[in-house]
C-alpha positions as CSV (number, residue, x, y, z in Angstrom):
1,M,0.0,0.0,0.0
2,D,1.4,3.4,-1.0
3,A,1.3,6.0,1.7
4,A,0.1,9.4,0.6
5,P,2.6,12.2,1.2
6,I,2.1,14.0,4.5
7,P,0.7,17.5,3.8
8,T,2.8,20.3,5.1
9,K,2.4,24.1,5.1
10,R,4.9,26.2,3.3
11,W,5.8,29.4,5.2
12,A,6.5,32.8,3.7
13,R,9.3,34.8,5.2
14,V,6.7,37.5,6.4
15,E,4.7,34.8,8.2
16,Y,7.9,33.4,9.8
17,E,8.9,36.9,11.0
18,R,5.5,37.4,12.4
19,L,5.8,34.2,14.4
20,I,9.1,35.5,15.8
21,D,7.5,38.9,16.7
22,L,4.8,37.0,18.6
23,A,7.4,35.0,20.5
24,V,6.0,31.7,19.2
25,F,9.5,30.2,19.4
26,P,11.0,30.1,22.9
27,P,14.4,31.7,23.5
28,G,17.1,29.4,22.2
29,D,14.8,27.5,19.9
30,R,17.1,26.6,16.9
31,V,14.8,27.0,13.9
32,E,15.3,28.7,10.6
33,L,13.2,29.2,7.4
34,V,14.7,27.3,4.5
35,G,12.8,27.2,1.2
36,G,9.4,27.7,3.0
37,Q,10.1,24.9,5.6
38,L,10.9,25.4,9.3
39,V,14.1,23.5,9.8
40,V,15.8,22.6,13.1
41,R,19.4,23.7,13.1
42,E,22.3,21.4,14.0
43,P,23.2,21.4,17.8
44,Q,26.5,22.9,18.5
45,G,29.2,20.9,20.1
46,S,32.4,22.4,21.2
47,P,34.3,21.9,17.8
48,H,31.4,23.6,16.0
49,S,31.3,26.6,18.3
50,V,35.1,27.0,18.1
51,A,35.0,26.8,14.3
52,V,32.3,29.5,14.2
53,Q,34.4,31.8,16.3
54,L,37.5,31.1,14.3
55,A,35.7,31.9,11.0
56,E,34.3,35.1,12.5
57,D,37.8,36.2,13.7
58,A,39.4,35.3,10.3
59,L,36.8,37.1,8.3
60,R,36.8,40.2,10.4
61,A,40.5,40.5,9.9
62,A,40.2,39.7,6.1
63,F,37.4,42.2,5.4
64,G,38.2,45.0,7.8
65,S,36.0,48.1,8.3
66,G,33.0,48.7,6.1
67,W,31.9,45.1,6.4
68,A,29.5,43.5,8.9
69,V,30.5,40.0,9.9
70,R,27.3,38.5,11.4
71,V,27.3,35.3,13.5
72,Q,24.3,33.1,13.5
73,M,22.0,35.9,12.5
74,P,19.2,35.9,9.9
75,V,19.7,36.7,6.2
76,A,16.6,37.5,4.2
77,L,17.4,35.7,1.0
78,D,13.9,35.6,-0.7
79,D,10.2,35.5,0.1
80,E,10.4,31.9,1.6
81,S,13.9,31.8,3.1
82,E,15.5,33.3,6.2
83,P,18.3,31.1,7.1
84,E,20.7,31.8,9.9
85,P,24.2,30.8,8.6
86,D,27.0,30.4,11.0
87,V,28.7,33.4,9.6
88,A,27.6,36.0,7.0
89,V,29.7,38.8,5.5
90,C,27.7,41.8,4.4
91,A,28.6,45.2,3.1
92,G,28.1,48.0,5.6
93,R,27.9,48.3,9.3
94,P,25.6,46.6,11.9
95,R,23.2,49.7,12.1
96,D,22.7,49.5,8.3
97,Y,20.4,46.5,9.1
98,L,18.1,48.0,11.7
99,A,15.2,48.1,9.2
100,G,15.7,44.6,8.0
101,H,18.0,41.7,7.7
102,P,20.7,41.7,5.0
103,T,19.6,40.4,1.6
104,R,22.8,40.3,-0.4
105,P,25.7,38.8,1.7
106,V,29.0,38.5,-0.2
107,L,29.9,35.3,1.7
108,L,28.1,32.8,3.8
109,V,29.8,30.2,5.9
110,E,28.3,27.0,7.5
111,V,30.1,24.8,9.9
112,A,29.1,21.2,9.7
113,E,29.7,18.0,11.7
114,T,26.4,16.0,11.3
115,S,24.5,18.3,8.9
116,M,27.0,17.9,6.0
117,A,24.5,16.5,3.5
118,F,21.9,19.1,4.3
119,D,24.4,22.0,4.2
120,R,25.9,20.8,0.9
121,E,22.7,20.0,-1.0
122,H,19.9,22.1,0.5
123,K,21.6,25.1,1.8
124,G,24.1,25.1,-1.1
125,S,21.2,25.1,-3.6
126,L,19.3,27.8,-1.6
127,Y,22.4,30.0,-1.5
128,A,23.0,29.4,-5.2
129,R,19.4,30.3,-6.0
130,A,20.0,33.6,-4.3
131,E,22.9,34.0,-6.7
132,L,25.3,34.6,-3.9
133,P,28.9,34.7,-5.2
134,E,30.4,32.4,-2.7
135,Y,29.6,29.9,0.0
136,W,32.0,28.1,2.4
137,L,31.4,24.9,4.2
138,V,33.8,24.2,7.1
139,N,33.8,20.4,7.0
140,L,34.8,19.3,10.5
141,A,34.5,15.6,9.8
142,D,37.2,15.7,7.1
143,R,39.0,18.8,8.3
144,L,38.5,20.6,5.0
145,L,37.1,23.9,3.7
146,E,34.7,23.4,0.8
147,V,34.5,26.6,-1.2
148,Y,31.5,26.9,-3.5
149,R,31.4,29.5,-6.3
150,D,29.6,30.4,-9.5
151,P,25.9,29.7,-9.0
152,V,24.1,28.3,-12.1
153,P,20.6,26.9,-12.7
154,S,20.3,23.2,-12.2
155,A,17.1,21.2,-12.7
156,D,18.3,18.4,-10.4
157,A,19.2,20.7,-7.4
158,P,16.7,21.0,-4.5
159,Y,16.0,24.7,-5.2
160,G,16.8,24.7,-8.9
161,W,20.3,26.1,-8.6
162,R,23.7,24.8,-7.6
163,F,27.3,26.1,-7.5
164,S,29.3,25.0,-10.5
165,A,32.8,25.4,-8.9
166,L,34.0,23.6,-5.9
167,L,37.4,23.8,-4.2
168,R,38.3,21.4,-1.4
169,L,41.1,22.9,0.7
170,G,43.0,21.2,3.4
171,P,44.8,22.6,6.5
172,T,48.0,23.5,4.6
173,D,46.0,25.5,2.0
174,A,44.9,29.1,2.0
175,V,41.8,30.9,0.6
176,S,41.0,34.4,-0.6
177,P,37.4,35.5,-0.4
178,L,36.1,36.8,-3.8
179,A,35.0,40.1,-2.1
180,A,38.3,40.5,-0.4
181,P,40.8,39.1,-2.9
182,Q,43.8,40.8,-1.2
183,A,43.2,38.7,1.9
184,R,44.8,35.3,2.4
185,I,43.2,33.1,5.1
186,P,45.0,29.9,6.0
187,V,42.5,27.1,6.1
188,A,44.1,25.9,9.4
189,D,42.9,29.2,10.9
190,L,39.3,28.0,10.3
191,L,39.7,24.5,11.8
192,P,39.5,23.8,15.6
């Protein structure tokens, strides 16, 4: 007997933000809106937390003033997505986002231990659909930095887009963000 799919409700970003305003989610509830679905975010173990801090420090140093480096804060990508990447680099200063979350980050970083497949496939496709120039995945399991660039349409990707370029960099390698090409960040500086 074939089971019918379970009906679900797709959420719009404005509905999700209204739920937040109404305090529907208790403090510390780890949910985010990804492609119209409420998704529970990966719990943070010590290596995850340390890697987030390391990425924040490295990106603040690489980008300097005039850039907001936001840690685990919402990004308003489209009408059905408001993810909270581990680190987002956005043009401007923090007060530039008083009226609303950033919509065009130049770099998003996710740190993954157990959520690797979701971060690669779903978040990668979502970030490519937003036509973000660059997405980094700090792969704690393999001690690698996965650098995704060049978003392109792709019928087989979860959100119809994927990144066409992938660099896998190890601890002895270095990376330069596209929006800060003068900066050189040792991958070892991003790994706990």
